C-alpha positions, 0 to 999 in steps of 0.5 A: 516901746520898740526902738532900734539900737545901732550895733558897734559893727554889722552882725555877720550872723544876721548878714547871712540869715537875712536873705534866707529870712527874706525868701521865707517872708516872700513865700508867706506874703506871696502865698497870701497874695495868691490866696487873695486872687483865689488861687491855692497858695501852697500849689502856687508856691510849689509850682514856682519853686518845686515843679520846674526842678523836680516835676518830671513833666516840666523839668526836661524844659525848665532845668536848661532854662535855669541857666539861660535865665540866670546868665544875664542876671548874674552878668549884670548883677556882678557889674552893678555890685561893684558900683553899689559897694562903692556907693555908685548907683547905676540903676540904668543897666536895662538901658545898657543891656538894650544898647549892647544888644543893638550894637552887637546885633548891628555888627552882624546885620551890617555884615550879613551874610558874611560867614567868618570866624571873627564875626561873633568875637566882633559882636561881643566887643561891640556889645560890650562897647555899646553898654559901656558907652551908654553908661559913660553918659551918667559917669561923665555927667557925674564927674564933670557936673556932679549930677545924680547918676541914679536919675540920669542912668534911670531916665536913659533906660526910656531913651534906650527903649525908644531907640530899640523900638525905632530900630525894630521898625526902621534901620534893623527891620528884616527886609524879608520879614513882610513889613513886620517889626524886628530884625533878622533871626540871628539864630539862623545866621550861624556865624552870628549865633550863640547856640548851646555849647552842650546840648540840653543844658542851656549853657551858652557863651553868656553863661560862661561869661557869667561864671568868668565874671563871678570869678574875676569879681571875687579876685578883684574884691579880695586880692587886688588893690582896686577891690580894696579901694572900692570897699573902702570908698563904700564904707568910708568915702572920707577915709578913701580920699585920705588914702589917695583914692581918685573918686572920679576915676572910681566912678568911671570904672564902676559905671563903665564896667557895669555898663560893659557887662550889661551890654555883654548880657544884651549881646549874648541874649539877642544872639542866643535865646531871643534871636532877634532885635524886637520892640519887646526884646528887653525883659527887665533883666537890668532891673531884676539884677538889682534884686539879685545883687542885693539878695547876694549881699553884693558878694560874687558867690552870693550873686551867683546863687541869687541869680539862680534863685531869681531865674527859678522865679522867672521859670516857675512864674511862667509855669504858674501863669500857664498852669494856674492862670496867675496874672503876670503882674502878680508874679512881678509883684512876687519878685518885687516882694523879695527886694522889699523884705530883703531891705526891710529885714536887713535892718537887723544886720545893723541894729538891735531891736530893744523893747522898753517903756518910754522914758518920761521927761 
């Protein structure tokens, strides 16, 4: 009989090893899935993980894209990790990402064709406030009426998607676009653009913001009383209440911070790589960032590394679709396997596996 025995405290060795084991299991299971689709599993895995970095035929394009894709993932995941550590579950970062993009782009489009140095900073503030305001809806409902923030934040994603479609077809549609949906291209509006800071690297202000978020979150969690309260609430809510932690204030802070960071990610994306508000603007970064947060063990440095790994699967997945004809749904399933195996093997961090005979009463 196989049984699980609770460890006195989580195993540090398994805590470090489980992400590595989850990646290995994902490769094995993903290889089997690709084989079932009639593709060479070794070639598929190589195309996803190796070719974007080391195949000179693709590396000149893929390497800069690594930072482009990792920037929003890290930025959103850092915000989510603060709430997850405290047991506050924001599952609606995708909606906050959309609303941040709409708010930031709305400022630029409303002031078009203004060329002023303060326009982009104003867009950044608007993007953060847009994501923050959208996150405040589940935050206030939870603190006021004890609603479930998981359901409310998730359902608001679909509301945000409908607002995005409405804006693309209506208020924000480019008047010079010949009736096609989508806003003006912000990359062609110098004062509102978010270009590469160093040519050929993929480094833009969103990537810089991601690095700043990693450093700030590390200091907050390890050197600040608020970080201690977040960690204490996640480990023992009852002890946190005895220590004087205000749970409502913590909910507002965690959801608000994660919403603001998701909104910033949306703003940097719409002013940079995406370039415009469109019906299909959202790429699922808000949901993928959940995988990044857990793969990084909710640790800022771990999230940075996990964000780079997940960005690699995005780039390699696109390459595998183009080179090998692998369906996009299979690539999404491959990414989902990573969270599945991570949560599965994470049991080993908290439990010992014991083998023995079933006792007879």
